[in-house]
Short mmCIF file of the C-alpha atoms (twelve columns), coordinates in Angstrom:
data_MODEL
# 
_entry.id   MODEL 
# 
loop_
_atom_site.group_PDB 
_atom_site.id 
_atom_site.type_symbol 
_atom_site.label_atom_id 
_atom_site.label_alt_id 
_atom_site.label_comp_id 
_atom_site.label_asym_id 
_atom_site.label_seq_id 
_atom_site.Cartn_x 
_atom_site.Cartn_y 
_atom_site.Cartn_z 
_atom_site.pdbx_PDB_model_num 
ATOM 1   C CA . MET A 1   0.000   0.000   0.000   1 
ATOM 2   C CA . LEU A 2   1.214   3.535   -0.893  1 
ATOM 3   C CA . LEU A 3   4.085   2.080   -2.898  1 
ATOM 4   C CA . THR A 4   6.413   4.884   -3.977  1 
ATOM 5   C CA . THR A 5   7.770   5.402   -7.468  1 
ATOM 6   C CA . LEU A 6   9.096   8.120   -9.772  1 
ATOM 7   C CA . ALA A 7   7.796   9.717   -12.948 1 
ATOM 8   C CA . GLY A 8   10.873  8.731   -14.944 1 
ATOM 9   C CA . SER A 9   14.022  10.754  -15.458 1 
ATOM 10  C CA . LEU A 10  16.785  11.494  -12.966 1 
ATOM 11  C CA . PRO A 11  19.979  13.573  -13.255 1 
ATOM 12  C CA . LYS A 12  22.917  11.923  -14.952 1 
ATOM 13  C CA . PRO A 13  26.319  11.650  -13.218 1 
ATOM 14  C CA . LEU A 14  28.793  14.446  -13.930 1 
ATOM 15  C CA . TRP A 15  31.075  12.066  -15.808 1 
ATOM 16  C CA . LEU A 16  28.320  11.092  -18.261 1 
ATOM 17  C CA . ALA A 17  26.611  14.342  -19.288 1 
ATOM 18  C CA . GLU A 18  26.488  18.046  -18.541 1 
ATOM 19  C CA . PRO A 19  24.553  18.650  -15.320 1 
ATOM 20  C CA . GLU A 20  21.283  20.511  -14.690 1 
ATOM 21  C CA . ARG A 21  20.081  20.820  -18.264 1 
ATOM 22  C CA . LEU A 22  17.783  19.084  -20.707 1 
ATOM 23  C CA . TRP A 23  19.204  17.762  -23.986 1 
ATOM 24  C CA . ALA A 24  22.595  17.633  -22.239 1 
ATOM 25  C CA . PRO A 25  25.353  16.385  -24.586 1 
ATOM 26  C CA . TRP A 26  27.319  13.290  -23.656 1 
ATOM 27  C CA . LYS A 27  30.826  13.621  -22.242 1 
ATOM 28  C CA . LEU A 28  31.844  10.184  -23.547 1 
ATOM 29  C CA . ASP A 29  31.706  8.471   -26.916 1 
ATOM 30  C CA . GLY A 30  32.029  5.061   -28.519 1 
ATOM 31  C CA . GLU A 31  32.384  2.052   -26.251 1 
ATOM 32  C CA . ALA A 32  33.053  4.311   -23.267 1 
ATOM 33  C CA . LEU A 33  29.663  5.958   -23.770 1 
ATOM 34  C CA . GLU A 34  27.817  2.640   -23.895 1 
ATOM 35  C CA . ALA A 35  29.609  1.448   -20.762 1 
ATOM 36  C CA . GLY A 36  28.888  4.779   -19.080 1 
ATOM 37  C CA . LYS A 37  25.182  4.556   -19.874 1 
ATOM 38  C CA . ARG A 38  25.028  1.052   -18.402 1 
ATOM 39  C CA . ASP A 39  26.966  2.040   -15.283 1 
ATOM 40  C CA . ALA A 40  24.807  5.136   -14.765 1 
ATOM 41  C CA . THR A 41  21.665  3.003   -15.054 1 
ATOM 42  C CA . ILE A 42  22.876  0.591   -12.383 1 
ATOM 43  C CA . LEU A 43  23.944  3.481   -10.132 1 
ATOM 44  C CA . SER A 44  20.561  5.148   -10.520 1 
ATOM 45  C CA . VAL A 45  18.731  1.942   -9.576  1 
ATOM 46  C CA . LYS A 46  20.870  1.476   -6.472  1 
ATOM 47  C CA . LEU A 47  20.433  5.102   -5.402  1 
ATOM 48  C CA . GLN A 48  16.666  4.776   -5.773  1 
ATOM 49  C CA . GLU A 49  16.815  1.689   -3.557  1 
ATOM 50  C CA . ASP A 50  18.898  3.624   -1.016  1 
ATOM 51  C CA . ALA A 51  16.299  6.412   -1.088  1 
ATOM 52  C CA . GLY A 52  13.642  3.845   -0.233  1 
ATOM 53  C CA . LEU A 53  11.551  3.738   -3.413  1 
ATOM 54  C CA . ASP A 54  9.381   0.657   -3.778  1 
ATOM 55  C CA . ILE A 55  9.171   0.698   -7.595  1 
ATOM 56  C CA . VAL A 56  12.397  1.802   -9.278  1 
ATOM 57  C CA . GLY A 57  13.264  2.792   -12.831 1 
ATOM 58  C CA . ASP A 58  16.269  3.163   -15.093 1 
ATOM 59  C CA . GLY A 59  16.278  6.929   -14.479 1 
ATOM 60  C CA . GLU A 60  16.422  7.407   -18.279 1 
ATOM 61  C CA . GLN A 61  20.204  7.472   -17.930 1 
ATOM 62  C CA . ALA A 62  20.879  6.205   -21.465 1 
ATOM 63  C CA . ARG A 63  18.753  8.852   -23.212 1 
ATOM 64  C CA . VAL A 64  19.615  12.418  -24.156 1 
ATOM 65  C CA . HIS A 65  15.898  13.224  -23.940 1 
ATOM 66  C CA . PHE A 66  12.835  11.207  -22.998 1 
ATOM 67  C CA . VAL A 67  11.423  11.441  -26.538 1 
ATOM 68  C CA . HIS A 68  14.480  11.496  -28.748 1 
ATOM 69  C CA . GLY A 69  16.110  8.653   -26.855 1 
ATOM 70  C CA . PHE A 70  13.420  6.359   -28.257 1 
ATOM 71  C CA . LEU A 71  13.656  7.779   -31.769 1 
ATOM 72  C CA . ALA A 72  17.336  6.843   -32.037 1 
ATOM 73  C CA . ASN A 73  16.741  3.328   -33.410 1 
ATOM 74  C CA . LEU A 74  13.857  3.949   -35.786 1 
ATOM 75  C CA . ASP A 75  13.852  4.027   -39.578 1 
ATOM 76  C CA . GLY A 76  12.159  6.950   -41.283 1 
ATOM 77  C CA . ILE A 77  13.799  9.729   -39.257 1 
ATOM 78  C CA . ASP A 78  16.528  11.990  -40.609 1 
ATOM 79  C CA . PHE A 79  18.548  13.232  -37.631 1 
ATOM 80  C CA . ALA A 80  20.725  15.357  -39.907 1 
ATOM 81  C CA . LYS A 81  17.697  17.281  -41.154 1 
ATOM 82  C CA . LYS A 82  17.013  19.558  -38.220 1 
ATOM 83  C CA . THR A 83  13.929  21.732  -37.922 1 
ATOM 84  C CA . ILE A 84  13.254  24.405  -35.329 1 
ATOM 85  C CA . MET A 85  9.647   24.031  -34.239 1 
ATOM 86  C CA . GLY A 86  7.335   25.048  -31.451 1 
ATOM 87  C CA . ILE A 87  6.787   22.392  -28.796 1 
ATOM 88  C CA . ARG A 88  3.592   21.982  -26.700 1 
ATOM 89  C CA . ASN A 89  1.576   24.455  -28.745 1 
ATOM 90  C CA . ASN A 90  4.558   26.792  -29.165 1 
ATOM 91  C CA . ARG A 91  5.310   26.996  -25.441 1 
ATOM 92  C CA . TYR A 92  8.982   26.785  -26.370 1 
ATOM 93  C CA . GLU A 93  11.130  26.019  -29.405 1 
ATOM 94  C CA . ALA A 94  13.480  23.100  -29.989 1 
ATOM 95  C CA . GLU A 95  15.663  21.860  -32.805 1 
ATOM 96  C CA . VAL A 96  14.227  18.475  -33.773 1 
ATOM 97  C CA . PRO A 97  14.845  15.756  -36.380 1 
ATOM 98  C CA . THR A 98  12.474  15.212  -39.292 1 
ATOM 99  C CA . VAL A 99  10.319  12.265  -40.352 1 
ATOM 100 C CA . THR A 100 11.118  11.620  -44.007 1 
ATOM 101 C CA . GLY A 101 9.795   8.058   -44.509 1 
ATOM 102 C CA . PRO A 102 7.781   5.226   -42.963 1 
ATOM 103 C CA . ILE A 103 8.394   4.775   -39.234 1 
ATOM 104 C CA . ARG A 104 9.747   1.335   -38.407 1 
ATOM 105 C CA . ARG A 105 11.675  -0.009  -35.440 1 
ATOM 106 C CA . LYS A 106 15.099  -1.246  -36.574 1 
ATOM 107 C CA . GLY A 107 15.578  -3.285  -33.416 1 
ATOM 108 C CA . ALA A 108 15.637  -2.949  -29.667 1 
ATOM 109 C CA . VAL A 109 16.016  0.623   -28.454 1 
ATOM 110 C CA . HIS A 110 16.256  0.345   -24.664 1 
ATOM 111 C CA . ARG A 111 17.164  -3.316  -24.174 1 
ATOM 112 C CA . MET A 112 20.614  -2.610  -22.712 1 
ATOM 113 C CA . GLU A 113 19.435  -0.410  -19.853 1 
ATOM 114 C CA . ALA A 114 16.347  -2.538  -19.164 1 
ATOM 115 C CA . VAL A 115 18.503  -5.672  -18.854 1 
ATOM 116 C CA . ALA A 116 21.002  -3.832  -16.628 1 
ATOM 117 C CA . ALA A 117 18.279  -2.462  -14.363 1 
ATOM 118 C CA . ARG A 118 16.467  -5.800  -14.112 1 
ATOM 119 C CA . ALA A 119 19.694  -7.630  -13.236 1 
ATOM 120 C CA . HIS A 120 20.511  -5.268  -10.370 1 
ATOM 121 C CA . THR A 121 17.266  -4.953  -8.440  1 
ATOM 122 C CA . LYS A 122 14.768  -7.347  -6.922  1 
ATOM 123 C CA . ARG A 123 12.209  -4.555  -6.597  1 
ATOM 124 C CA . LYS A 124 9.458   -3.905  -9.100  1 
ATOM 125 C CA . LEU A 125 10.899  -2.232  -12.177 1 
ATOM 126 C CA . LYS A 126 9.189   0.519   -14.129 1 
ATOM 127 C CA . PHE A 127 10.216  1.637   -17.586 1 
ATOM 128 C CA . THR A 128 9.056   4.797   -19.334 1 
ATOM 129 C CA . LEU A 129 8.454   5.405   -23.025 1 
ATOM 130 C CA . PRO A 130 7.222   8.573   -24.749 1 
ATOM 131 C CA . GLY A 131 3.561   8.487   -25.741 1 
ATOM 132 C CA . PRO A 132 2.591   8.700   -29.419 1 
ATOM 133 C CA . MET A 133 0.950   12.132  -29.234 1 
ATOM 134 C CA . THR A 134 3.912   13.611  -27.385 1 
ATOM 135 C CA . ILE A 135 6.379   12.176  -29.919 1 
ATOM 136 C CA . VAL A 136 4.389   13.764  -32.740 1 
ATOM 137 C CA . ASP A 137 4.546   17.078  -30.897 1 
ATOM 138 C CA . THR A 138 8.336   16.799  -30.589 1 
ATOM 139 C CA . ILE A 139 9.356   15.983  -34.165 1 
ATOM 140 C CA . ALA A 140 8.941   17.526  -37.618 1 
ATOM 141 C CA . ASP A 141 7.004   15.602  -40.280 1 
ATOM 142 C CA . GLU A 142 7.576   15.612  -44.041 1 
ATOM 143 C CA . HIS A 143 6.055   12.207  -44.791 1 
ATOM 144 C CA . TYR A 144 2.720   11.388  -43.103 1 
ATOM 145 C CA . GLY A 145 0.946   14.734  -43.296 1 
ATOM 146 C CA . ARG A 146 -1.663  13.986  -40.623 1 
ATOM 147 C CA . ARG A 147 -0.587  14.005  -36.978 1 
ATOM 148 C CA . GLU A 148 -2.864  11.088  -36.120 1 
ATOM 149 C CA . ASP A 149 -1.367  8.909   -38.873 1 
ATOM 150 C CA . LEU A 150 2.147   9.686   -37.681 1 
ATOM 151 C CA . ALA A 151 1.129   9.009   -34.076 1 
ATOM 152 C CA . MET A 152 -0.330  5.620   -34.979 1 
ATOM 153 C CA . ALA A 153 2.890   4.678   -36.762 1 
ATOM 154 C CA . PHE A 154 4.869   5.572   -33.658 1 
ATOM 155 C CA . ALA A 155 2.349   3.649   -31.539 1 
ATOM 156 C CA . ALA A 156 3.078   0.469   -33.486 1 
ATOM 157 C CA . ALA A 157 6.827   0.904   -32.925 1 
ATOM 158 C CA . LEU A 158 6.274   1.652   -29.245 1 
ATOM 159 C CA . ASN A 159 4.195   -1.494  -28.899 1 
ATOM 160 C CA . GLU A 160 7.027   -3.623  -30.286 1 
ATOM 161 C CA . GLU A 161 9.454   -2.027  -27.830 1 
ATOM 162 C CA . ALA A 162 7.047   -2.396  -24.905 1 
ATOM 163 C CA . LYS A 163 6.560   -6.096  -25.603 1 
ATOM 164 C CA . GLU A 164 10.326  -6.607  -25.619 1 
ATOM 165 C CA . LEU A 165 10.640  -4.760  -22.302 1 
ATOM 166 C CA . GLN A 166 7.891   -6.959  -20.888 1 
ATOM 167 C CA . GLY A 167 9.855   -10.014 -21.968 1 
ATOM 168 C CA . ILE A 168 12.943  -8.723  -20.150 1 
ATOM 169 C CA . GLY A 169 10.991  -8.619  -16.902 1 
ATOM 170 C CA . VAL A 170 9.830   -5.021  -16.586 1 
ATOM 171 C CA . ASP A 171 6.804   -4.838  -14.260 1 
ATOM 172 C CA . VAL A 172 5.331   -1.462  -15.234 1 
ATOM 173 C CA . ILE A 173 5.448   0.258   -18.615 1 
ATOM 174 C CA . GLN A 174 4.541   3.929   -18.565 1 
ATOM 175 C CA . PHE A 175 3.836   6.121   -21.570 1 
ATOM 176 C CA . ASP A 176 4.627   9.808   -21.041 1 
ATOM 177 C CA . GLU A 177 1.975   12.085  -22.548 1 
ATOM 178 C CA . PRO A 178 2.459   15.708  -21.427 1 
ATOM 179 C CA . ALA A 179 0.796   16.628  -24.738 1 
ATOM 180 C CA . PHE A 180 -2.475  15.327  -23.234 1 
ATOM 181 C CA . ASN A 181 -2.475  18.531  -21.140 1 
ATOM 182 C CA . VAL A 182 -2.148  20.695  -24.240 1 
ATOM 183 C CA . TYR A 183 -4.315  19.236  -27.013 1 
ATOM 184 C CA . MET A 184 -7.218  18.023  -24.894 1 
ATOM 185 C CA . GLY A 185 -9.705  17.770  -27.748 1 
ATOM 186 C CA . ALA A 186 -7.334  15.614  -29.779 1 
ATOM 187 C CA . VAL A 187 -6.986  13.200  -26.843 1 
ATOM 188 C CA . ALA A 188 -10.546 12.005  -27.351 1 
ATOM 189 C CA . GLU A 189 -10.367 12.236  -31.139 1 
ATOM 190 C CA . TRP A 190 -7.232  10.145  -31.683 1 
ATOM 191 C CA . GLY A 191 -4.742  10.449  -28.819 1 
ATOM 192 C CA . ILE A 192 -6.256  7.760   -26.603 1 
ATOM 193 C CA . ALA A 193 -6.616  5.346   -29.545 1 
ATOM 194 C CA . CYS A 194 -2.919  5.742   -30.306 1 
ATOM 195 C CA . LEU A 195 -2.037  5.258   -26.637 1 
ATOM 196 C CA . GLU A 196 -4.054  2.046   -26.469 1 
ATOM 197 C CA . ARG A 197 -2.365  0.835   -29.669 1 
ATOM 198 C CA . ALA A 198 1.004   1.382   -27.984 1 
ATOM 199 C CA . ALA A 199 -0.150  -0.716  -25.003 1 
ATOM 200 C CA . GLN A 200 -1.943  -3.377  -27.060 1 
ATOM 201 C CA . GLY A 201 -1.407  -6.949  -25.891 1 
ATOM 202 C CA . LEU A 202 0.649   -6.075  -22.805 1 
ATOM 203 C CA . SER A 203 0.046   -8.126  -19.667 1 
ATOM 204 C CA . VAL A 204 2.206   -5.990  -17.363 1 
ATOM 205 C CA . THR A 205 0.840   -2.931  -15.560 1 
ATOM 206 C CA . THR A 206 0.430   0.004   -17.942 1 
ATOM 207 C CA . ALA A 207 0.515   3.668   -16.978 1 
ATOM 208 C CA . VAL A 208 0.203   7.071   -18.593 1 
ATOM 209 C CA . HIS A 209 2.006   10.102  -17.188 1 
ATOM 210 C CA . ILE A 210 0.325   13.463  -17.773 1 
ATOM 211 C CA . CYS A 211 1.982   16.495  -16.238 1 
ATOM 212 C CA . TYR A 212 2.612   20.202  -16.570 1 
ATOM 213 C CA . GLY A 213 6.210   19.633  -17.611 1 
ATOM 214 C CA . TYR A 214 9.761   19.702  -16.352 1 
ATOM 215 C CA . GLY A 215 10.772  22.480  -13.990 1 
ATOM 216 C CA . ILE A 216 12.225  24.620  -16.777 1 
ATOM 217 C CA . LYS A 217 11.533  28.333  -17.285 1 
ATOM 218 C CA . ALA A 218 9.206   27.868  -20.272 1 
ATOM 219 C CA . ASN A 219 6.947   25.555  -18.287 1 
ATOM 220 C CA . ILE A 220 7.049   27.659  -15.119 1 
ATOM 221 C CA . ASP A 221 6.137   30.762  -17.136 1 
ATOM 222 C CA . TRP A 222 3.267   28.877  -18.805 1 
ATOM 223 C CA . LYS A 223 1.880   27.726  -15.459 1 
ATOM 224 C CA . ALA A 224 1.779   31.350  -14.324 1 
ATOM 225 C CA . THR A 225 -0.783  32.030  -17.080 1 
ATOM 226 C CA . LEU A 226 -3.173  29.214  -16.108 1 
ATOM 227 C CA . GLY A 227 -5.095  31.041  -13.389 1 
ATOM 228 C CA . GLU A 228 -6.137  29.918  -9.934  1 
ATOM 229 C CA . GLN A 229 -7.210  26.432  -10.999 1 
ATOM 230 C CA . TRP A 230 -5.511  24.116  -13.495 1 
ATOM 231 C CA . ARG A 231 -8.376  22.068  -14.931 1 
ATOM 232 C CA . HIS A 232 -6.813  20.402  -17.996 1 
ATOM 233 C CA . TYR A 233 -7.284  16.976  -16.405 1 
ATOM 234 C CA . GLU A 234 -11.031 17.586  -16.333 1 
ATOM 235 C CA . GLU A 235 -11.168 16.977  -20.089 1 
ATOM 236 C CA . THR A 236 -8.713  14.114  -20.362 1 
ATOM 237 C CA . PHE A 237 -9.390  12.010  -17.258 1 
ATOM 238 C CA . PRO A 238 -12.867 10.801  -18.304 1 
ATOM 239 C CA . VAL A 239 -11.428 9.606   -21.615 1 
ATOM 240 C CA . ILE A 240 -8.585  7.786   -19.867 1 
ATOM 241 C CA . ALA A 241 -10.975 6.308   -17.295 1 
ATOM 242 C CA . ARG A 242 -12.742 4.483   -20.134 1 
ATOM 243 C CA . SER A 243 -9.465  3.125   -21.510 1 
ATOM 244 C CA . SER A 244 -7.575  -0.080  -20.742 1 
ATOM 245 C CA . ILE A 245 -4.622  1.792   -19.190 1 
ATOM 246 C CA . ASP A 246 -4.167  0.728   -15.546 1 
ATOM 247 C CA . GLN A 247 -2.542  3.750   -13.914 1 
ATOM 248 C CA . VAL A 248 -2.513  7.532   -14.323 1 
ATOM 249 C CA . SER A 249 0.349   9.722   -13.105 1 
ATOM 250 C CA . LEU A 250 -0.586  13.321  -12.295 1 
ATOM 251 C CA . GLU A 251 0.783   16.457  -10.669 1 
ATOM 252 C CA . CYS A 252 -0.303  17.399  -7.131  1 
ATOM 253 C CA . ARG A 253 2.508   19.019  -5.105  1 
ATOM 254 C CA . ASN A 254 2.590   22.844  -5.289  1 
ATOM 255 C CA . SER A 255 0.171   22.779  -8.210  1 
ATOM 256 C CA . LYS A 256 -3.243  24.355  -8.673  1 
ATOM 257 C CA . VAL A 257 -4.867  21.137  -9.805  1 
ATOM 258 C CA . PRO A 258 -8.182  20.655  -7.952  1 
ATOM 259 C CA . LEU A 259 -7.610  17.278  -6.343  1 
ATOM 260 C CA . GLU A 260 -11.271 16.354  -6.587  1 
ATOM 261 C CA . LEU A 261 -10.589 15.753  -10.293 1 
ATOM 262 C CA . ILE A 262 -9.027  12.466  -9.165  1 
ATOM 263 C CA . ARG A 263 -12.600 11.207  -8.809  1 
ATOM 264 C CA . LEU A 264 -12.790 11.231  -12.604 1 
ATOM 265 C CA . LEU A 265 -10.290 8.351   -12.600 1 
ATOM 266 C CA . ASP A 266 -12.561 5.968   -10.711 1 
ATOM 267 C CA . GLY A 267 -11.201 2.441   -11.037 1 
ATOM 268 C CA . LYS A 268 -7.673  3.458   -11.999 1 
ATOM 269 C CA . ASP A 269 -4.523  3.433   -9.886  1 
ATOM 270 C CA . VAL A 270 -3.430  7.020   -9.204  1 
ATOM 271 C CA . LEU A 271 0.244   8.007   -9.164  1 
ATOM 272 C CA . ALA A 272 -0.007  11.235  -7.186  1 
ATOM 273 C CA . GLY A 273 2.885   13.649  -7.612  1 
ATOM 274 C CA . ALA A 274 4.029   14.620  -4.121  1 
ATOM 275 C CA . ILE A 275 7.395   16.059  -5.184  1 
ATOM 276 C CA . ASP A 276 7.704   19.472  -6.851  1 
ATOM 277 C CA . VAL A 277 10.032  19.415  -9.870  1 
ATOM 278 C CA . ALA A 278 10.007  23.213  -10.261 1 
ATOM 279 C CA . SER A 279 11.848  23.866  -6.987  1 
ATOM 280 C CA . ASN A 280 15.211  22.728  -5.639  1 
ATOM 281 C CA . ALA A 281 13.834  22.843  -2.095  1 
ATOM 282 C CA . ILE A 282 13.756  19.289  -0.762  1 
ATOM 283 C CA . GLU A 283 10.371  18.476  0.699   1 
ATOM 284 C CA . THR A 284 10.157  17.317  4.290   1 
ATOM 285 C CA . PRO A 285 8.556   13.917  4.930   1 
ATOM 286 C CA . GLU A 286 5.644   15.729  6.581   1 
ATOM 287 C CA . GLU A 287 5.082   17.887  3.485   1 
ATOM 288 C CA . VAL A 288 5.016   14.759  1.348   1 
ATOM 289 C CA . ALA A 289 2.635   13.123  3.823   1 
ATOM 290 C CA . ALA A 290 0.319   16.135  3.639   1 
ATOM 291 C CA . THR A 291 0.033   15.787  -0.148  1 
ATOM 292 C CA . ILE A 292 -0.656  12.060  0.183   1 
ATOM 293 C CA . ARG A 293 -3.336  12.676  2.816   1 
ATOM 294 C CA . ALA A 294 -5.008  15.240  0.548   1 
ATOM 295 C CA . ALA A 295 -5.097  12.767  -2.341  1 
ATOM 296 C CA . LEU A 296 -6.484  10.042  -0.077  1 
ATOM 297 C CA . ALA A 297 -9.684  12.050  0.231   1 
ATOM 298 C CA . PHE A 298 -10.426 11.025  -3.365  1 
ATOM 299 C CA . VAL A 299 -8.795  7.620   -3.880  1 
ATOM 300 C CA . ALA A 300 -8.446  4.480   -1.760  1 
ATOM 301 C CA . PRO A 301 -4.986  3.900   -0.247  1 
ATOM 302 C CA . GLU A 302 -4.685  0.606   -2.123  1 
ATOM 303 C CA . LYS A 303 -5.010  2.538   -5.386  1 
ATOM 304 C CA . LEU A 304 -2.636  5.403   -4.517  1 
ATOM 305 C CA . TYR A 305 1.070   5.430   -5.450  1 
ATOM 306 C CA . PRO A 306 3.052   8.456   -4.189  1 
ATOM 307 C CA . CYS A 307 5.205   9.717   -7.028  1 
ATOM 308 C CA . THR A 308 7.053   12.765  -8.370  1 
ATOM 309 C CA . ASN A 309 5.226   15.454  -10.346 1 
ATOM 310 C CA . CYS A 310 7.433   14.898  -13.378 1 
ATOM 311 C CA . GLY A 311 11.006  13.923  -14.228 1 
ATOM 312 C CA . LEU A 312 13.910  15.256  -12.183 1 
ATOM 313 C CA . ALA A 313 16.551  15.267  -14.947 1 
ATOM 314 C CA . PRO A 314 17.412  19.011  -14.890 1 
ATOM 315 C CA . MET A 315 17.895  19.103  -11.098 1 
ATOM 316 C CA . PRO A 316 21.120  18.978  -9.107  1 
ATOM 317 C CA . PHE A 317 22.030  15.343  -8.457  1 
ATOM 318 C CA . ASP A 318 21.882  15.514  -4.655  1 
ATOM 319 C CA . VAL A 319 18.615  17.470  -4.677  1 
ATOM 320 C CA . ALA A 320 16.864  14.907  -6.872  1 
ATOM 321 C CA . TYR A 321 17.825  11.939  -4.732  1 
ATOM 322 C CA . GLY A 322 17.096  13.901  -1.561  1 
ATOM 323 C CA . LYS A 323 13.580  14.458  -2.876  1 
ATOM 324 C CA . LEU A 324 13.178  10.720  -3.528  1 
ATOM 325 C CA . ALA A 325 14.226  9.963   0.053   1 
ATOM 326 C CA . ALA A 326 11.649  12.482  1.304   1 
ATOM 327 C CA . LEU A 327 9.005   10.816  -0.877  1 
ATOM 328 C CA . ALA A 328 9.702   7.417   0.656   1 
ATOM 329 C CA . ALA A 329 9.787   8.802   4.205   1 
ATOM 330 C CA . GLY A 330 6.536   10.715  3.750   1 
ATOM 331 C CA . ALA A 331 4.741   7.639   2.428   1 
ATOM 332 C CA . ALA A 332 6.036   5.630   5.395   1 
ATOM 333 C CA . LEU A 333 4.519   8.233   7.748   1 
ATOM 334 C CA . VAL A 334 1.080   7.822   6.219   1 
ATOM 335 C CA . ARG A 335 1.334   4.042   6.120   1 
ATOM 336 C CA . ARG A 336 1.985   4.083   9.881   1 
ATOM 337 C CA . GLU A 337 -1.009  6.361   10.411  1 
ATOM 338 C CA . LEU A 338 -3.156  3.882   8.522   1 
ATOM 339 C CA . GLY A 339 -1.785  0.992   10.551  1 
ATOM 340 C CA . ARG A 340 0.068   -0.467  7.561   1 
ATOM 341 C CA . GLY A 341 3.614   0.579   8.487   1 
# 
């Protein structure tokens, strides 16, 4: 009960990539880079165990970015043809590769880090993949023309990857869909169908992560425009509640999301973000516990998984793992209150 987990990404060690930034370039290359990615994955798993997390992940240590890390082993993408485009409805700009042909998976993308993580922990293992709609919103297209057609092509490739991860022994596969908080109408029109295609045939626990983004300036500035209540989930949760996806990861800590919206997810597991990714202040266990208690007003403890609001990749290394330790300690407080400690 109240099993703790993380949204996905964690900071990379100083010897692997530049610290405290997204899209950080690697400091190694060739065989040294591959060995460094594997070592960083194992280190991340062990540090999550030390922090006390119940469900650990690879920390996305082998990926430059949560989306483009998956794109690296797909046919149909020209990484030399860069396009500057607006991301998340022009919230910020990024230089992205371009789809120039049919999307096909050339082979395993994340097998190395999944095998390394699985071999070095006996705890439940979660692995994150970008969702189809979010990939489409983070890449230029010169081949498919329609976003929904491109998303469905990515969904098929994601499904192949997810099934391989399941075979390796991953317990939870999460699809990250921050775009679900931007293009809410498209979620019902085609986004959820693409998400379910990505999860088709999986027997492991499936999750979707929907957040308000990393703690970077563009996202913080956007949140400041959203008013006193952030109600994006009000449109997307009912659609997800009718889907086959098992779990939904959402933002709670220091957000203006009305927590009663959790009721719209009746029947689903709720991964409640109790760690703020937009602040380097490390929460106290009591602050984490307060967020968990607030969420428990709307979901049964057996269905609640304390989590982080989003990924922690751009944070200082010690801050990120300090926040994970606070998450575990805060959940333990509430478990004791409920007589389950």
